[in-house]
C-alpha positions in Angstrom: 8.2 20.5 -6.9 5.7 20.9 -9.8 3.0 19.0 -10.3 3.9 16.7 -12.5 7.7 16.5 -11.3 7.0 14.6 -8.7 7.0 10.4 -8.8 5.9 8.2 -5.7 6.1 4.2 -5.4 3.8 2.9 -1.8 4.5 -0.7 -1.4 1.7 -2.4 0.2 2.7 -5.5 1.9 -0.8 -6.9 3.0 -1.1 -8.5 6.3 2.9 -7.3 7.9 2.3 -6.7 11.2 4.6 -3.4 13.0 6.3 -6.1 15.7 7.1 -8.1 12.5 8.6 -5.0 10.5 10.4 -3.9 13.0 12.2 -7.2 13.8 12.5 -9.2 10.1 12.5 -5.5 7.7 16.7 -5.5 8.1 17.0 -3.7 5.2 14.0 -1.4 5.7 15.4 -0.7 9.7 18.9 -0.5 8.5 17.5 2.8 6.9 15.7 4.0 9.7 19.1 3.4 12.3 21.1 5.3 9.8 18.4 8.3 9.8 17.3 7.7 6.0 13.8 6.2 6.7 11.5 7.1 9.8 9.0 4.3 10.9 5.8 4.7 12.9 3.1 2.9 13.7 0.3 2.7 12.3 -3.6 2.3 13.6 -5.6 0.5 10.4 -9.7 0.8 11.1 -12.0 -1.4 11.2 -12.4 -3.9 10.1 -9.0 -5.1 10.0 -10.2 -7.0 6.1 -8.1 -6.8 2.6 -10.3 -5.5 0.4 -12.1 -2.8 3.1 -8.2 -1.8 4.0 -7.1 -1.1 0.3 -9.9 1.5 -0.1 -8.7 2.9 3.1 -5.6 3.7 2.1 -6.7 4.8 -1.4 -9.7 6.7 -0.3 -8.5 8.1 3.3 -12.2 7.8 4.0 -13.9 4.4 6.5 -15.7 2.0 6.5 -18.9 3.8 7.0 -18.8 6.3 4.0 -17.3 4.1 1.3 -18.9 1.3 1.9 -16.6 -0.8 1.5 -18.0 -3.2 4.6 -16.0 -6.2 3.8 -13.8 -8.8 1.7 -17.5 -10.2 -0.5 -17.9 -6.1 -1.5 -16.8 -6.5 -5.0 -17.8 -4.2 -6.7 -16.2 0.0 -7.7 -15.6 2.2 -5.5 -17.8 5.3 -5.1 -14.7 7.9 -3.8 -11.9 10.0 -5.0 -9.4 7.4 -4.9 -5.9 9.1 -5.3 -5.7 6.7 -9.2 -8.7 9.6 -9.8 -6.9 12.3 -8.1 -3.2 11.4 -9.4 -5.3 11.0 -13.6 -6.8 14.2 -13.1 -4.5 16.2 -12.8 -2.7 14.4 -15.7 0.0 12.4 -13.8 0.6 8.9 -15.3 -1.1 5.9 -13.1 0.2 2.2 -12.9 -0.5 -0.9 -10.3 1.3 -4.4 -9.9 -1.4 -5.9 -7.5 -3.9 -7.8 -5.8 -7.3 -7.9 -8.4 -9.2 -6.8 -5.8 -7.4 -3.0 -6.7 -8.4 -3.9 -10.2 -11.9 -4.4 -8.9 -12.4 -1.0 -7.0 -11.0 1.5 -9.1 -10.9 0.0 -13.2 -13.3 -2.4 -13.0 -15.5 -5.3 -11.4 -15.7 -8.4 -11.7 -12.5 -9.1 -12.2 -12.3 -11.3 -15.9 -8.7 -13.1 -15.1 -8.5 -13.4 -18.6 -9.5 -9.7 -20.0 -8.1 -8.0 -17.0 -4.4 -9.4 -15.8 -3.1 -6.8 -18.0 -4.7 -3.7 -18.0 -3.5 -1.1 -20.5 -5.8 2.0 -21.1 -4.8 5.8 -20.3 -8.4 6.2 -19.9 -8.8 4.1 -16.9 -7.7 5.7 -13.5 -4.6 3.1 -12.8 -3.6 2.9 -16.4 -1.4 0.5 -16.4 -1.6 -2.6 -14.2 -0.8 -5.7 -13.8 -3.0 -7.9 -11.9 -2.5 -11.3 -10.1 -5.5 -13.5 -8.5 -3.5 -16.2 -6.6 -2.5 -15.1 -3.4 0.6 -17.5 -3.8 1.3 -15.6 -6.8 5.1 -15.4 -6.1 6.2 -11.0 -4.4 9.7 -12.1 -6.6 7.7 -12.1 -9.6 5.1 -9.6 -8.8 8.3 -7.0 -8.2 9.1 -8.3 -11.2 6.0 -6.8 -13.0 6.3 -3.4 -11.1 9.9 -3.2 -12.7 8.6 -3.1 -15.6 5.8 -1.2 -15.5 8.0 1.6 -14.1 10.6 1.2 -16.5 8.1 1.1 -19.2 5.8 3.4 -18.7 7.6 5.6 -16.4 4.4 6.3 -13.7 4.1 9.0 -11.8 2.5 6.9 -9.1 3.2 3.7 -8.9 1.1 1.3 -6.8 2.5 -2.1 -5.4 0.8 -4.2 -3.4 2.2 -8.1 -2.8 0.4 -10.7 -0.7 2.6 -13.7 0.0 3.1 -12.2 3.8 -0.3 -12.5 4.5 -1.2 -15.6 2.5 1.7 -16.9 4.5 0.4 -15.8 7.8 -2.9 -17.5 7.2 -1.4 -20.6 6.9 0.7 -20.7 9.8 -0.2 -17.5 11.7 1.5 -14.2 12.2 4.1 -15.3 15.2 5.6 -18.7 12.8 8.5 -18.9 11.2 7.2 -19.2 8.3 5.7 -16.1 8.9 9.1 -14.3 9.8 10.4 -15.8 6.7 8.3 -14.4 4.2 8.5 -11.2 5.6 12.9 -11.1 5.7 12.4 -12.8 1.7 10.3 -9.3 1.2 13.1 -7.3 2.9 15.7 -9.1 0.6 13.7 -8.0 -2.3 13.6 -4.0 -1.2 17.1 -4.0 -0.5 17.7 -4.7 -4.3 14.9 -2.1 -5.7 14.5 0.9 -3.2 18.0 2.0 -3.8 17.7 2.5 -7.1 13.7 3.8 -7.2 15.0 6.6 -4.5 18.0 7.1 -7.1 15.1 7.4 -9.7 14.2 10.4 -7.8 11.3 8.9 -6.9 9.5 9.0 -3.2 9.1 6.0 -1.5 7.0 4.8 1.1 6.2 1.4 2.4 3.4 0.2 4.7 0.9 -2.8 5.1 -3.0 -3.0 5.3 -3.5 -5.0 8.4 -1.8 -6.9 11.2 -2.4 -10.8 11.8 -2.7 -12.3 14.0 -1.1 -16.0 16.3 -3.6 -17.8 14.7 -3.5 -16.5 11.3 -6.6 -14.3 11.5 -7.4 -10.9 11.2 -10.6 -8.7 11.2 -11.4 -7.8 14.3 -9.8 -5.8 16.8 -6.3 -6.8 18.7 -3.3 -4.7 17.9 -1.6 -7.7 16.5 -4.4 -7.2 13.9 -4.4 -3.2 13.5 -0.5 -2.5 14.2 1.3 -1.8 10.9 4.3 0.0 10.0 4.7 3.4 7.6 8.4 3.7 6.6 9.1 7.2 5.1 12.2 9.0 3.9 12.7 12.0 5.7 10.8 13.4 8.1 6.7 13.7 7.7 5.3 16.8 6.0 3.6 18.0 8.4 3.2 18.0 12.4 0.0 17.1 12.7 0.8 13.8 11.3 2.4 13.1 14.1 1.5 10.0 16.1 -1.0 11.0 18.8 -1.2 9.8 22.3 -1.7 6.2 22.2 1.9 6.6 19.9 -0.2 5.9 16.3 -0.6 7.7 12.7 -4.3 7.4 11.5 -4.2 5.5 8.5 -7.0 7.9 7.1 -4.0 10.4 6.4 -1.9 7.9 4.5 -3.9 9.0 0.7 -3.5 12.8 1.4 -0.1 12.3 2.6 0.1 9.8 -0.6 -1.6 13.0 -2.5 1.3 15.3 -0.9 4.1 13.3 -2.2 2.5 13.7 -5.7 2.1 17.3 -5.7 -1.9 17.4 -5.6 -5.1 18.6 -4.1 -6.5 15.7 -1.4 -10.5 14.9 -1.9 -12.7 16.7 0.0 -13.0 13.6 1.9 -10.5 12.8 3.0 -8.7 13.9 6.6 -7.7 17.2 6.4 -3.7 18.5 7.3 -1.6 21.6 7.2 
């Protein structure tokens, strides 16, 4: 595929643990059952916290290198992200995401009045709709994303939802409320994923971290670290396949995004052939 022709939508379902995805994402699991998609277990980097892992997902660098060590580190990234690389390749970028994504790649600190809607082709995220309440409805978020997609025709669209994480903190990662929030997102994906694929987009669905029964993450428990990775078709390289523990490194996801966009990963991203 020639550079500039590839299009990619990445959906990050914040706080979605691997076992919950396999149990409650019925539509995505239907695609797996039919052989259209594959689901892999990814082990998140540490600490299993949101802002550090947003940086991991988009730069392929670990915390000791990138310096985004905790949620309170609110500054622009010092690394080359997928947004950097896509813009440098002349691709259009967009994001419907939590405001921490804007703080990493567009401007920090986030100003709700000035930064909620962002449209500036000189920025890394050229078209952005950013929310700042954890309970901002996922139904609204995905409509925001569809507005960006249909209006600006981005090559790279990043969609980041917070409702699963928000409900998990309030009720725990093994509660009926948490399961319900995952099922709601599955219904949204069942509506949008078929349309995206008809439009020729590669689609990746994953998460940053999981959630334990007490409603926490940040530590080393499998419930906090194990997250899903849904892709359509086979992974593009044998070196991406799960290791001896059965997991894929989260550091692989940024170069995987680059592969789907037809652009070269940064030198800092974990290399694979």
